[in-house]
mmCIF file as gemmi writes it, N, C-alpha and C atoms, coordinates in Angstrom:
data_model
loop_
_atom_site.group_PDB
_atom_site.id
_atom_site.type_symbol
_atom_site.label_atom_id
_atom_site.label_alt_id
_atom_site.label_comp_id
_atom_site.label_asym_id
_atom_site.label_entity_id
_atom_site.label_seq_id
_atom_site.pdbx_PDB_ins_code
_atom_site.Cartn_x
_atom_site.Cartn_y
_atom_site.Cartn_z
_atom_site.occupancy
_atom_site.B_iso_or_equiv
_atom_site.pdbx_formal_charge
_atom_site.auth_seq_id
_atom_site.auth_asym_id
_atom_site.pdbx_PDB_model_num
ATOM 1 N N . UNK Axp A 1 ? 0.853 -1.185 0 1 0 ? 1 A 1
ATOM 2 C CA . UNK Axp A 1 ? 0 0 0 1 0 ? 1 A 1
ATOM 3 C C . UNK Axp A 1 ? 0.889 1.235 0 1 0 ? 1 A 1
ATOM 4 N N . UNK Axp A 2 ? 0.602 2.159 -0.878 1 0 ? 2 A 1
ATOM 5 C CA . UNK Axp A 2 ? 1.4 3.378 -0.984 1 0 ? 2 A 1
ATOM 6 C C . UNK Axp A 2 ? 0.965 4.38 0.074 1 0 ? 2 A 1
ATOM 7 N N . UNK Axp A 3 ? 1.942 5.038 0.681 1 0 ? 3 A 1
ATOM 8 C CA . UNK Axp A 3 ? 1.66 6.065 1.683 1 0 ? 3 A 1
ATOM 9 C C . UNK Axp A 3 ? 1.016 7.266 1.004 1 0 ? 3 A 1
ATOM 10 N N . UNK Axp A 4 ? 0.083 7.923 1.724 1 0 ? 4 A 1
ATOM 11 C CA . UNK Axp A 4 ? -0.573 9.11 1.166 1 0 ? 4 A 1
ATOM 12 C C . UNK Axp A 4 ? 0.431 10.225 0.972 1 0 ? 4 A 1
ATOM 13 N N . UNK Axp A 5 ? 0.41 10.88 -0.184 1 0 ? 5 A 1
ATOM 14 C CA . UNK Axp A 5 ? 1.294 12.03 -0.376 1 0 ? 5 A 1
ATOM 15 C C . UNK Axp A 5 ? 0.918 13.154 0.582 1 0 ? 5 A 1
ATOM 16 N N . UNK Axp A 6 ? 1.886 13.896 1.018 1 0 ? 6 A 1
ATOM 17 C CA . UNK Axp A 6 ? 1.641 15.053 1.874 1 0 ? 6 A 1
ATOM 18 C C . UNK Axp A 6 ? 2.051 16.289 1.103 1 0 ? 6 A 1
ATOM 19 N N . UNK Axp A 7 ? 1.213 17.284 1.148 1 0 ? 7 A 1
ATOM 20 C CA . UNK Axp A 7 ? 1.466 18.53 0.429 1 0 ? 7 A 1
ATOM 21 C C . UNK Axp A 7 ? 1.981 19.568 1.405 1 0 ? 7 A 1
ATOM 22 N N . UNK Axp A 8 ? 3.061 20.25 1.033 1 0 ? 8 A 1
ATOM 23 C CA . UNK Axp A 8 ? 3.56 21.357 1.843 1 0 ? 8 A 1
ATOM 24 C C . UNK Axp A 8 ? 3.181 22.652 1.151 1 0 ? 8 A 1
ATOM 25 N N . UNK Axp A 9 ? 2.542 23.524 1.907 1 0 ? 9 A 1
ATOM 26 C CA . UNK Axp A 9 ? 2.197 24.843 1.39 1 0 ? 9 A 1
ATOM 27 C C . UNK Axp A 9 ? 3.237 25.797 1.93 1 0 ? 9 A 1
ATOM 28 N N . UNK Axp A 10 ? 4.093 26.3 1.053 1 0 ? 10 A 1
ATOM 29 C CA . UNK Axp A 10 ? 5.198 27.136 1.514 1 0 ? 10 A 1
ATOM 30 C C . UNK Axp A 10 ? 4.791 28.597 1.547 1 0 ? 10 A 1
ATOM 31 N N . UNK Axp A 11 ? 5.066 29.231 2.669 1 0 ? 11 A 1
ATOM 32 C CA . UNK Axp A 11 ? 4.884 30.67 2.803 1 0 ? 11 A 1
ATOM 33 C C . UNK Axp A 11 ? 6.217 31.326 2.477 1 0 ? 11 A 1
ATOM 34 N N . UNK Axp A 12 ? 6.308 32.619 2.674 1 0 ? 12 A 1
ATOM 35 C CA . UNK Axp A 12 ? 7.551 33.314 2.366 1 0 ? 12 A 1
ATOM 36 C C . UNK Axp A 12 ? 8.675 32.852 3.279 1 0 ? 12 A 1
ATOM 37 N N . UNK Axp A 13 ? 8.352 32.39 4.47 1 0 ? 13 A 1
ATOM 38 C CA . UNK Axp A 13 ? 9.352 31.904 5.411 1 0 ? 13 A 1
ATOM 39 C C . UNK Axp A 13 ? 9.124 30.417 5.653 1 0 ? 13 A 1
ATOM 40 N N . UNK Axp A 14 ? 10.195 29.642 5.612 1 0 ? 14 A 1
ATOM 41 C CA . UNK Axp A 14 ? 10.064 28.205 5.854 1 0 ? 14 A 1
ATOM 42 C C . UNK Axp A 14 ? 9.57 27.924 7.265 1 0 ? 14 A 1
ATOM 43 N N . UNK Axp A 15 ? 9.815 28.847 8.188 1 0 ? 15 A 1
ATOM 44 C CA . UNK Axp A 15 ? 9.351 28.662 9.558 1 0 ? 15 A 1
ATOM 45 C C . UNK Axp A 15 ? 7.833 28.635 9.617 1 0 ? 15 A 1
ATOM 46 N N . UNK Axp A 16 ? 7.178 29.296 8.671 1 0 ? 16 A 1
ATOM 47 C CA . UNK Axp A 16 ? 5.724 29.374 8.662 1 0 ? 16 A 1
ATOM 48 C C . UNK Axp A 16 ? 5.081 28.385 7.693 1 0 ? 16 A 1
ATOM 49 N N . UNK Axp A 17 ? 5.867 27.459 7.147 1 0 ? 17 A 1
ATOM 50 C CA . UNK Axp A 17 ? 5.314 26.497 6.19 1 0 ? 17 A 1
ATOM 51 C C . UNK Axp A 17 ? 4.238 25.661 6.865 1 0 ? 17 A 1
ATOM 52 N N . UNK Axp A 18 ? 3.184 25.383 6.132 1 0 ? 18 A 1
ATOM 53 C CA . UNK Axp A 18 ? 2.08 24.587 6.65 1 0 ? 18 A 1
ATOM 54 C C . UNK Axp A 18 ? 2.038 23.272 5.884 1 0 ? 18 A 1
ATOM 55 N N . UNK Axp A 19 ? 1.729 22.2 6.59 1 0 ? 19 A 1
ATOM 56 C CA . UNK Axp A 19 ? 1.728 20.871 5.995 1 0 ? 19 A 1
ATOM 57 C C . UNK Axp A 19 ? 0.355 20.243 6.219 1 0 ? 19 A 1
ATOM 58 N N . UNK Axp A 20 ? -0.249 19.726 5.149 1 0 ? 20 A 1
ATOM 59 C CA . UNK Axp A 20 ? -1.573 19.127 5.237 1 0 ? 20 A 1
ATOM 60 C C . UNK Axp A 20 ? -1.574 17.752 4.584 1 0 ? 20 A 1
ATOM 61 N N . UNK Axp A 21 ? -2.357 16.849 5.144 1 0 ? 21 A 1
ATOM 62 C CA . UNK Axp A 21 ? -2.58 15.567 4.488 1 0 ? 21 A 1
ATOM 63 C C . UNK Axp A 21 ? -3.602 15.805 3.388 1 0 ? 21 A 1
ATOM 64 N N . UNK Axp A 22 ? -3.326 15.273 2.213 1 0 ? 22 A 1
ATOM 65 C CA . UNK Axp A 22 ? -4.247 15.389 1.086 1 0 ? 22 A 1
ATOM 66 C C . UNK Axp A 22 ? -4.573 13.982 0.613 1 0 ? 22 A 1
ATOM 67 N N . UNK Axp A 23 ? -5.85 13.707 0.434 1 0 ? 23 A 1
ATOM 68 C CA . UNK Axp A 23 ? -6.276 12.402 -0.065 1 0 ? 23 A 1
ATOM 69 C C . UNK Axp A 23 ? -6.532 12.537 -1.561 1 0 ? 23 A 1
ATOM 70 N N . UNK Axp A 24 ? -5.809 11.733 -2.341 1 0 ? 24 A 1
ATOM 71 C CA . UNK Axp A 24 ? -5.974 11.722 -3.795 1 0 ? 24 A 1
ATOM 72 C C . UNK Axp A 24 ? -6.716 10.441 -4.173 1 0 ? 24 A 1
ATOM 73 N N . UNK Axp A 25 ? -7.797 10.595 -4.907 1 0 ? 25 A 1
ATOM 74 C CA . UNK Axp A 25 ? -8.591 9.449 -5.34 1 0 ? 25 A 1
ATOM 75 C C . UNK Axp A 25 ? -8.76 9.527 -6.847 1 0 ? 25 A 1
ATOM 76 N N . UNK Axp A 26 ? -8.439 8.425 -7.523 1 0 ? 26 A 1
ATOM 77 C CA . UNK Axp A 26 ? -8.65 8.409 -8.97 1 0 ? 26 A 1
ATOM 78 C C . UNK Axp A 26 ? -10.133 8.197 -9.24 1 0 ? 26 A 1
ATOM 79 N N . UNK Axp A 27 ? -10.705 9.035 -10.087 1 0 ? 27 A 1
ATOM 80 C CA . UNK Axp A 27 ? -12.118 8.949 -10.449 1 0 ? 27 A 1
ATOM 81 C C . UNK Axp A 27 ? -12.195 8.527 -11.913 1 0 ? 27 A 1
ATOM 82 N N . UNK Axp A 28 ? -12.646 7.294 -12.154 1 0 ? 28 A 1
ATOM 83 C CA . UNK Axp A 28 ? -12.662 6.779 -13.526 1 0 ? 28 A 1
ATOM 84 C C . UNK Axp A 28 ? -13.68 7.503 -14.405 1 0 ? 28 A 1
ATOM 85 N N . UNK Axp A 29 ? -14.76 8 -13.817 1 0 ? 29 A 1
ATOM 86 C CA . UNK Axp A 29 ? -15.745 8.747 -14.607 1 0 ? 29 A 1
ATOM 87 C C . UNK Axp A 29 ? -15.156 10.082 -15.069 1 0 ? 29 A 1
ATOM 88 N N . UNK Axp A 30 ? -14.479 10.776 -14.162 1 0 ? 30 A 1
ATOM 89 C CA . UNK Axp A 30 ? -13.817 12.044 -14.487 1 0 ? 30 A 1
ATOM 90 C C . UNK Axp A 30 ? -12.537 11.801 -15.288 1 0 ? 30 A 1
ATOM 91 N N . UNK Axp A 31 ? -11.953 10.631 -15.111 1 0 ? 31 A 1
ATOM 92 C CA . UNK Axp A 31 ? -10.67 10.248 -15.697 1 0 ? 31 A 1
ATOM 93 C C . UNK Axp A 31 ? -9.559 11.158 -15.212 1 0 ? 31 A 1
ATOM 94 N N . UNK Axp A 32 ? -9.55 11.344 -13.916 1 0 ? 32 A 1
ATOM 95 C CA . UNK Axp A 32 ? -8.532 12.163 -13.282 1 0 ? 32 A 1
ATOM 96 C C . UNK Axp A 32 ? -8.59 11.979 -11.782 1 0 ? 32 A 1
ATOM 97 N N . UNK Axp A 33 ? -7.88 12.819 -11.082 1 0 ? 33 A 1
ATOM 98 C CA . UNK Axp A 33 ? -7.749 12.705 -9.637 1 0 ? 33 A 1
ATOM 99 C C . UNK Axp A 33 ? -8.553 13.773 -8.91 1 0 ? 33 A 1
ATOM 100 N N . UNK Axp A 34 ? -9.195 13.355 -7.834 1 0 ? 34 A 1
ATOM 101 C CA . UNK Axp A 34 ? -9.878 14.262 -6.929 1 0 ? 34 A 1
ATOM 102 C C . UNK Axp A 34 ? -8.963 14.403 -5.717 1 0 ? 34 A 1
ATOM 103 N N . UNK Axp A 35 ? -8.728 15.618 -5.284 1 0 ? 35 A 1
ATOM 104 C CA . UNK Axp A 35 ? -7.858 15.89 -4.134 1 0 ? 35 A 1
ATOM 105 C C . UNK Axp A 35 ? -8.696 16.56 -3.048 1 0 ? 35 A 1
ATOM 106 N N . UNK Axp A 36 ? -8.584 16.049 -1.82 1 0 ? 36 A 1
ATOM 107 C CA . UNK Axp A 36 ? -9.368 16.573 -0.703 1 0 ? 36 A 1
ATOM 108 C C . UNK Axp A 36 ? -8.474 16.731 0.518 1 0 ? 36 A 1
ATOM 109 N N . UNK Axp A 37 ? -8.649 17.836 1.237 1 0 ? 37 A 1
ATOM 110 C CA . UNK Axp A 37 ? -7.893 18.102 2.462 1 0 ? 37 A 1
ATOM 111 C C . UNK Axp A 37 ? -8.846 17.903 3.638 1 0 ? 37 A 1
ATOM 112 N N . UNK Axp A 38 ? -8.757 16.76 4.331 1 0 ? 38 A 1
ATOM 113 C CA . UNK Axp A 38 ? -9.693 16.484 5.424 1 0 ? 38 A 1
ATOM 114 C C . UNK Axp A 38 ? -9.678 17.544 6.523 1 0 ? 38 A 1
ATOM 115 N N . UNK Axp A 39 ? -8.536 18.15 6.75 1 0 ? 39 A 1
ATOM 116 C CA . UNK Axp A 39 ? -8.384 19.142 7.815 1 0 ? 39 A 1
ATOM 117 C C . UNK Axp A 39 ? -9.056 20.477 7.478 1 0 ? 39 A 1
ATOM 118 N N . UNK Axp A 40 ? -9.361 20.692 6.198 1 0 ? 40 A 1
ATOM 119 C CA . UNK Axp A 40 ? -9.974 21.94 5.745 1 0 ? 40 A 1
ATOM 120 C C . UNK Axp A 40 ? -11.313 21.612 5.085 1 0 ? 40 A 1
ATOM 121 N N . UNK Axp A 41 ? -12.395 21.61 5.836 1 0 ? 41 A 1
ATOM 122 C CA . UNK Axp A 41 ? -13.7 21.211 5.302 1 0 ? 41 A 1
ATOM 123 C C . UNK Axp A 41 ? -14.068 21.974 4.026 1 0 ? 41 A 1
ATOM 124 N N . UNK Axp A 42 ? -14.422 21.21 2.996 1 0 ? 42 A 1
ATOM 125 C CA . UNK Axp A 42 ? -14.816 21.813 1.73 1 0 ? 42 A 1
ATOM 126 C C . UNK Axp A 42 ? -13.672 22.141 0.797 1 0 ? 42 A 1
ATOM 127 N N . UNK Axp A 43 ? -12.441 21.899 1.223 1 0 ? 43 A 1
ATOM 128 C CA . UNK Axp A 43 ? -11.279 22.198 0.385 1 0 ? 43 A 1
ATOM 129 C C . UNK Axp A 43 ? -10.997 20.989 -0.509 1 0 ? 43 A 1
ATOM 130 N N . UNK Axp A 44 ? -11.485 21.079 -1.744 1 0 ? 44 A 1
ATOM 131 C CA . UNK Axp A 44 ? -11.404 19.982 -2.703 1 0 ? 44 A 1
ATOM 132 C C . UNK Axp A 44 ? -10.986 20.554 -4.051 1 0 ? 44 A 1
ATOM 133 N N . UNK Axp A 45 ? -10.224 19.774 -4.815 1 0 ? 45 A 1
ATOM 134 C CA . UNK Axp A 45 ? -9.868 20.176 -6.168 1 0 ? 45 A 1
ATOM 135 C C . UNK Axp A 45 ? -9.709 18.92 -7.006 1 0 ? 45 A 1
ATOM 136 N N . UNK Axp A 46 ? -9.251 19.081 -8.233 1 0 ? 46 A 1
ATOM 137 C CA . UNK Axp A 46 ? -9.103 17.94 -9.126 1 0 ? 46 A 1
ATOM 138 C C . UNK Axp A 46 ? -8.052 18.236 -10.18 1 0 ? 46 A 1
ATOM 139 N N . UNK Axp A 47 ? -7.677 17.21 -10.91 1 0 ? 47 A 1
ATOM 140 C CA . UNK Axp A 47 ? -6.745 17.361 -12.017 1 0 ? 47 A 1
ATOM 141 C C . UNK Axp A 47 ? -6.743 16.1 -12.854 1 0 ? 47 A 1
ATOM 142 N N . UNK Axp A 48 ? -6.496 16.245 -14.125 1 0 ? 48 A 1
ATOM 143 C CA . UNK Axp A 48 ? -6.457 15.077 -15.012 1 0 ? 48 A 1
ATOM 144 C C . UNK Axp A 48 ? -5.257 14.178 -14.703 1 0 ? 48 A 1
ATOM 145 N N . UNK Axp A 49 ? -4.188 14.769 -14.192 1 0 ? 49 A 1
ATOM 146 C CA . UNK Axp A 49 ? -3.02 13.997 -13.771 1 0 ? 49 A 1
ATOM 147 C C . UNK Axp A 49 ? -2.788 14.267 -12.289 1 0 ? 49 A 1
ATOM 148 N N . UNK Axp A 50 ? -1.987 13.421 -11.658 1 0 ? 50 A 1
ATOM 149 C CA . UNK Axp A 50 ? -1.673 13.624 -10.247 1 0 ? 50 A 1
ATOM 150 C C . UNK Axp A 50 ? -0.931 14.943 -10.056 1 0 ? 50 A 1
ATOM 151 N N . UNK Axp A 51 ? -0.002 15.254 -10.956 1 0 ? 51 A 1
ATOM 152 C CA . UNK Axp A 51 ? 0.731 16.524 -10.862 1 0 ? 51 A 1
ATOM 153 C C . UNK Axp A 51 ? -0.214 17.722 -10.953 1 0 ? 51 A 1
ATOM 154 N N . UNK Axp A 52 ? -1.174 17.652 -11.86 1 0 ? 52 A 1
ATOM 155 C CA . UNK Axp A 52 ? -2.143 18.742 -12.002 1 0 ? 52 A 1
ATOM 156 C C . UNK Axp A 52 ? -3.016 18.853 -10.747 1 0 ? 52 A 1
ATOM 157 N N . UNK Axp A 53 ? -3.408 17.717 -10.182 1 0 ? 53 A 1
ATOM 158 C CA . UNK Axp A 53 ? -4.215 17.728 -8.956 1 0 ? 53 A 1
ATOM 159 C C . UNK Axp A 53 ? -3.434 18.342 -7.797 1 0 ? 53 A 1
ATOM 160 N N . UNK Axp A 54 ? -2.138 18.069 -7.723 1 0 ? 54 A 1
ATOM 161 C CA . UNK Axp A 54 ? -1.298 18.642 -6.663 1 0 ? 54 A 1
ATOM 162 C C . UNK Axp A 54 ? -1.231 20.162 -6.811 1 0 ? 54 A 1
ATOM 163 N N . UNK Axp A 55 ? -0.997 20.638 -8.017 1 0 ? 55 A 1
ATOM 164 C CA . UNK Axp A 55 ? -0.946 22.088 -8.258 1 0 ? 55 A 1
ATOM 165 C C . UNK Axp A 55 ? -2.285 22.723 -7.894 1 0 ? 55 A 1
ATOM 166 N N . UNK Axp A 56 ? -3.372 22.097 -8.321 1 0 ? 56 A 1
ATOM 167 C CA . UNK Axp A 56 ? -4.701 22.663 -8.084 1 0 ? 56 A 1
ATOM 168 C C . UNK Axp A 56 ? -5.09 22.652 -6.609 1 0 ? 56 A 1
ATOM 169 N N . UNK Axp A 57 ? -4.716 21.606 -5.867 1 0 ? 57 A 1
ATOM 170 C CA . UNK Axp A 57 ? -5.082 21.575 -4.448 1 0 ? 57 A 1
ATOM 171 C C . UNK Axp A 57 ? -4.255 22.598 -3.668 1 0 ? 57 A 1
ATOM 172 N N . UNK Axp A 58 ? -3.021 22.847 -4.09 1 0 ? 58 A 1
ATOM 173 C CA . UNK Axp A 58 ? -2.237 23.908 -3.441 1 0 ? 58 A 1
ATOM 174 C C . UNK Axp A 58 ? -2.931 25.256 -3.632 1 0 ? 58 A 1
ATOM 175 N N . UNK Axp A 59 ? -3.432 25.506 -4.84 1 0 ? 59 A 1
ATOM 176 C CA . UNK Axp A 59 ? -4.174 26.747 -5.093 1 0 ? 59 A 1
ATOM 177 C C . UNK Axp A 59 ? -5.446 26.802 -4.254 1 0 ? 59 A 1
ATOM 178 N N . UNK Axp A 60 ? -6.13 25.666 -4.121 1 0 ? 60 A 1
ATOM 179 C CA . UNK Axp A 60 ? -7.357 25.619 -3.322 1 0 ? 60 A 1
ATOM 180 C C . UNK Axp A 60 ? -7.064 25.899 -1.849 1 0 ? 60 A 1
ATOM 181 N N . UNK Axp A 61 ? -5.949 25.374 -1.346 1 0 ? 61 A 1
ATOM 182 C CA . UNK Axp A 61 ? -5.564 25.617 0.053 1 0 ? 61 A 1
ATOM 183 C C . UNK Axp A 61 ? -5.272 27.105 0.255 1 0 ? 61 A 1
ATOM 184 N N . UNK Axp A 62 ? -4.53 27.688 -0.67 1 0 ? 62 A 1
ATOM 185 C CA . UNK Axp A 62 ? -4.244 29.129 -0.574 1 0 ? 62 A 1
ATOM 186 C C . UNK Axp A 62 ? -5.54 29.93 -0.603 1 0 ? 62 A 1
ATOM 187 N N . UNK Axp A 63 ? -6.461 29.544 -1.478 1 0 ? 63 A 1
ATOM 188 C CA . UNK Axp A 63 ? -7.751 30.219 -1.56 1 0 ? 63 A 1
ATOM 189 C C . UNK Axp A 63 ? -8.56 30.071 -0.288 1 0 ? 63 A 1
ATOM 190 N N . UNK Axp A 64 ? -8.486 28.909 0.327 1 0 ? 64 A 1
ATOM 191 C CA . UNK Axp A 64 ? -9.19 28.65 1.59 1 0 ? 64 A 1
ATOM 192 C C . UNK Axp A 64 ? -8.735 29.645 2.656 1 0 ? 64 A 1
ATOM 193 N N . UNK Axp A 65 ? -7.417 29.817 2.766 1 0 ? 65 A 1
ATOM 194 C CA . UNK Axp A 65 ? -6.879 30.739 3.769 1 0 ? 65 A 1
ATOM 195 C C . UNK Axp A 65 ? -7.147 32.197 3.403 1 0 ? 65 A 1
ATOM 196 N N . UNK Axp A 66 ? -7.18 32.498 2.114 1 0 ? 66 A 1
ATOM 197 C CA . UNK Axp A 66 ? -7.507 33.855 1.679 1 0 ? 66 A 1
ATOM 198 C C . UNK Axp A 66 ? -8.932 34.218 2.114 1 0 ? 66 A 1
ATOM 199 N N . UNK Axp A 67 ? -9.866 33.291 1.948 1 0 ? 67 A 1
ATOM 200 C CA . UNK Axp A 67 ? -11.258 33.532 2.345 1 0 ? 67 A 1
ATOM 201 C C . UNK Axp A 67 ? -11.361 33.698 3.858 1 0 ? 67 A 1
ATOM 202 N N . UNK Axp A 68 ? -10.656 32.849 4.62 1 0 ? 68 A 1
ATOM 203 C CA . UNK Axp A 68 ? -10.667 33.001 6.082 1 0 ? 68 A 1
ATOM 204 C C . UNK Axp A 68 ? -10.178 34.392 6.477 1 0 ? 68 A 1
ATOM 205 N N . UNK Axp A 69 ? -9.063 34.801 5.874 1 0 ? 69 A 1
ATOM 206 C CA . UNK Axp A 69 ? -8.476 36.105 6.192 1 0 ? 69 A 1
ATOM 207 C C . UNK Axp A 69 ? -9.425 37.242 5.801 1 0 ? 69 A 1
ATOM 208 N N . UNK Axp A 70 ? -10.025 37.132 4.628 1 0 ? 70 A 1
ATOM 209 C CA . UNK Axp A 70 ? -10.934 38.164 4.127 1 0 ? 70 A 1
ATOM 210 C C . UNK Axp A 70 ? -12.125 38.369 5.071 1 0 ? 70 A 1
ATOM 211 N N . UNK Axp A 71 ? -12.591 37.275 5.674 1 0 ? 71 A 1
ATOM 212 C CA . UNK Axp A 71 ? -13.748 37.347 6.566 1 0 ? 71 A 1
ATOM 213 C C . UNK Axp A 71 ? -13.358 37.465 8.038 1 0 ? 71 A 1
ATOM 214 N N . UNK Axp A 72 ? -12.061 37.62 8.293 1 0 ? 72 A 1
ATOM 215 C CA . UNK Axp A 72 ? -11.587 37.798 9.662 1 0 ? 72 A 1
ATOM 216 C C . UNK Axp A 72 ? -11.779 36.588 10.549 1 0 ? 72 A 1
ATOM 217 N N . UNK Axp A 73 ? -11.789 35.409 9.935 1 0 ? 73 A 1
ATOM 218 C CA . UNK Axp A 73 ? -11.976 34.18 10.714 1 0 ? 73 A 1
ATOM 219 C C . UNK Axp A 73 ? -10.623 33.53 10.974 1 0 ? 73 A 1
ATOM 220 N N . UNK Axp A 74 ? -10.425 33.023 12.18 1 0 ? 74 A 1
ATOM 221 C CA . UNK Axp A 74 ? -9.157 32.362 12.491 1 0 ? 74 A 1
ATOM 222 C C . UNK Axp A 74 ? -9.128 30.952 11.914 1 0 ? 74 A 1
ATOM 223 N N . UNK Axp A 75 ? -7.926 30.462 11.699 1 0 ? 75 A 1
ATOM 224 C CA . UNK Axp A 75 ? -7.761 29.063 11.295 1 0 ? 75 A 1
ATOM 225 C C . UNK Axp A 75 ? -7.719 28.222 12.554 1 0 ? 75 A 1
ATOM 226 N N . UNK Axp A 76 ? -8.66 27.314 12.673 1 0 ? 76 A 1
ATOM 227 C CA . UNK Axp A 76 ? -8.7 26.401 13.816 1 0 ? 76 A 1
ATOM 228 C C . UNK Axp A 76 ? -8.467 24.998 13.266 1 0 ? 76 A 1
ATOM 229 N N . UNK Axp A 77 ? -7.291 24.41 13.564 1 0 ? 77 A 1
ATOM 230 C CA . UNK Axp A 77 ? -7.006 23.065 13.048 1 0 ? 77 A 1
ATOM 231 C C . UNK Axp A 77 ? -8.084 22.067 13.471 1 0 ? 77 A 1
ATOM 232 N N . UNK Axp A 78 ? -8.499 21.234 12.543 1 0 ? 78 A 1
ATOM 233 C CA . UNK Axp A 78 ? -9.501 20.207 12.799 1 0 ? 78 A 1
ATOM 234 C C . UNK Axp A 78 ? -8.81 18.853 12.829 1 0 ? 78 A 1
ATOM 235 N N . UNK Axp A 79 ? -9.152 18.062 13.808 1 0 ? 79 A 1
ATOM 236 C CA . UNK Axp A 79 ? -8.608 16.708 13.871 1 0 ? 79 A 1
ATOM 237 C C . UNK Axp A 79 ? -9.282 15.877 12.782 1 0 ? 79 A 1
ATOM 238 N N . UNK Axp A 80 ? -8.496 15.146 12.048 1 0 ? 80 A 1
ATOM 239 C CA . UNK Axp A 80 ? -9.041 14.304 10.992 1 0 ? 80 A 1
ATOM 240 C C . UNK Axp A 80 ? -9.795 13.134 11.606 1 0 ? 80 A 1
ATOM 241 N N . UNK Axp A 81 ? -10.947 12.839 11.054 1 0 ? 81 A 1
ATOM 242 C CA . UNK Axp A 81 ? -11.754 11.724 11.531 1 0 ? 81 A 1
ATOM 243 C C . UNK Axp A 81 ? -11.449 10.45 10.744 1 0 ? 81 A 1
ATOM 244 N N . UNK Axp A 82 ? -10.555 10.538 9.788 1 0 ? 82 A 1
ATOM 245 C CA . UNK Axp A 82 ? -10.213 9.367 8.991 1 0 ? 82 A 1
ATOM 246 C C . UNK Axp A 82 ? -8.72 9.104 9.071 1 0 ? 82 A 1
ATOM 247 N N . UNK Axp A 83 ? -8.35 7.901 8.739 1 0 ? 83 A 1
ATOM 248 C CA . UNK Axp A 83 ? -6.945 7.537 8.717 1 0 ? 83 A 1
ATOM 249 C C . UNK Axp A 83 ? -6.751 6.431 7.701 1 0 ? 83 A 1
ATOM 250 N N . UNK Axp A 84 ? -5.504 6.193 7.365 1 0 ? 84 A 1
ATOM 251 C CA . UNK Axp A 84 ? -5.163 5.143 6.418 1 0 ? 84 A 1
ATOM 252 C C . UNK Axp A 84 ? -4.533 4.007 7.19 1 0 ? 84 A 1
ATOM 253 N N . UNK Axp A 85 ? -4.999 2.814 6.93 1 0 ? 85 A 1
ATOM 254 C CA . UNK Axp A 85 ? -4.448 1.65 7.611 1 0 ? 85 A 1
ATOM 255 C C . UNK Axp A 85 ? -4.385 0.471 6.655 1 0 ? 85 A 1
ATOM 256 N N . UNK Axp A 86 ? -3.787 -0.587 7.112 1 0 ? 86 A 1
ATOM 257 C CA . UNK Axp A 86 ? -3.693 -1.805 6.317 1 0 ? 86 A 1
ATOM 258 C C . UNK Axp A 86 ? -4.276 -2.955 7.114 1 0 ? 86 A 1
ATOM 259 N N . UNK Axp A 87 ? -4.899 -3.894 6.414 1 0 ? 87 A 1
ATOM 260 C CA . UNK Axp A 87 ? -5.468 -5.074 7.041 1 0 ? 87 A 1
ATOM 261 C C . UNK Axp A 87 ? -4.917 -6.287 6.315 1 0 ? 87 A 1
ATOM 262 N N . UNK Axp A 88 ? -4.412 -7.24 7.059 1 0 ? 88 A 1
ATOM 263 C CA . UNK Axp A 88 ? -3.896 -8.475 6.482 1 0 ? 88 A 1
ATOM 264 C C . UNK Axp A 88 ? -5.005 -9.515 6.515 1 0 ? 88 A 1
ATOM 265 N N . UNK Axp A 89 ? -5.332 -10.1 5.357 1 0 ? 89 A 1
ATOM 266 C CA . UNK Axp A 89 ? -6.408 -11.097 5.286 1 0 ? 89 A 1
ATOM 267 C C . UNK Axp A 89 ? -5.832 -12.41 4.807 1 0 ? 89 A 1
């Protein structure tokens, strides 16, 4: 089982870099990848390739924080209710 990729959102200073778990799911109907950030409710994007999905989800994360800032809302980290595990059968 492949480990979930982790996306780093880099700010101007590496000290302020933010790291989020992103779940990438291949969608055969869309014929591309859906990217979702469990820690940021509603933060979802997509791309025809995994590389495109990574670029797009980084933009979505930046947009998420832009909206929070615009509305004067603080970022409150949310504990993920899901996890990745393996089962031996």
